[in-house]
C-alpha positions as CSV (number, residue, x, y, z in Angstrom):
1,M,-15.8,-3.0,-3.9
2,G,-15.3,-0.5,-6.7
3,D,-13.1,-0.4,-9.7
4,W,-9.6,-1.6,-9.9
5,A,-8.1,2.0,-9.6
6,T,-10.1,2.5,-6.3
7,T,-8.8,-0.8,-5.0
8,V,-5.2,0.1,-5.8
9,R,-5.5,3.6,-4.3
10,K,-7.0,2.1,-1.1
11,A,-4.2,-0.5,-0.9
12,L,-1.5,2.1,-1.4
13,G,-3.2,4.5,1.0
14,V,-3.7,7.1,-1.7
15,A,-6.7,9.3,-1.1
16,A,-7.2,10.8,-4.5
17,S,-5.8,10.8,-8.1
18,L,-3.5,13.5,-9.4
19,P,-3.7,15.0,-12.9
20,L,-1.2,13.7,-15.5
21,S,-0.8,15.3,-18.8
22,T,0.9,13.5,-21.6
23,R,0.9,13.3,-25.4
24,I,-0.1,10.1,-27.2
25,R,-0.7,9.3,-30.9
26,P,-4.1,10.1,-32.2
27,D,-4.8,6.5,-33.2
28,L,-3.9,5.3,-29.7
29,K,-6.3,7.8,-28.1
30,R,-9.1,6.7,-30.5
31,A,-8.5,3.1,-29.7
32,L,-8.5,3.8,-26.0
33,L,-11.8,5.8,-26.2
34,R,-13.4,3.1,-28.5
35,V,-12.5,0.3,-26.1
36,C,-13.6,2.2,-23.0
37,A,-16.9,3.0,-24.7
38,R,-17.5,-0.5,-25.8
39,K,-16.7,-2.0,-22.4
40,G,-18.2,0.7,-20.3
41,L,-14.8,1.5,-18.7
42,K,-13.5,4.8,-17.4
43,V,-10.5,6.1,-19.4
44,T,-8.7,7.1,-16.2
45,A,-9.0,3.6,-14.7
46,V,-7.7,1.9,-17.9
47,V,-4.8,4.3,-18.2
48,E,-4.0,4.0,-14.5
49,Q,-4.1,0.2,-14.6
50,A,-2.0,0.0,-17.8
51,L,0.6,2.4,-16.3
52,H,0.7,0.4,-13.0
53,E,1.2,-2.9,-14.9
54,K,3.9,-1.4,-17.1
55,L,5.7,0.0,-14.1
56,E,5.5,-3.4,-12.4
57,D,7.0,-5.0,-15.5
58,I,9.9,-2.5,-15.6
59,E,10.6,-3.0,-11.8
60,D,10.6,-6.8,-12.4
61,S,13.0,-6.3,-15.3
62,L,15.3,-4.2,-13.1
63,D,15.1,-6.8,-10.3
64,L,16.0,-9.5,-12.8
65,E,19.0,-7.5,-14.1
66,E,20.1,-6.9,-10.6
67,G,19.8,-10.6,-9.8
68,I,21.9,-11.5,-12.9
69,R,24.6,-9.0,-11.9
70,D,24.6,-10.5,-8.4
71,A,24.8,-14.0,-9.8
72,E,27.8,-13.0,-12.0
73,E,29.6,-11.8,-8.9
74,M,29.1,-15.1,-7.1
75,I,31.9,-17.6,-7.0
76,P,31.5,-21.3,-7.6
77,Y,30.8,-23.5,-4.5
78,R,34.0,-25.5,-4.8
79,K,36.1,-22.4,-5.0
80,A,34.3,-20.9,-2.0
81,R,34.7,-24.1,0.0
82,L,38.4,-24.3,-0.8
83,T,38.9,-20.7,0.2
84,L,37.1,-21.3,3.5
85,K,39.2,-24.4,4.2
86,H,42.4,-22.5,3.3
87,D,41.4,-19.7,5.7
88,G,40.7,-22.2,8.4
89,I,37.0,-21.4,8.6
90,L,35.9,-24.9,7.6
């Protein structure tokens, strides 16, 4: 089927990768290169997967924060029921 990055690109309908330039600590780059060499992985695929996973984590965190905000705006069931009865809805 191909590597993980290819699978993701196909799933997202993305035909090709775009260049991304960023600065990272030298020790992090050495560790990345060492791990990729030992495992026979492509650096681009590892970075792409790591970035994808981190973005998913951030989106999950944002969804959770939004859910908490929504829950804080909710009113207790008893109060809602009393309000609906008072307004003649129930």
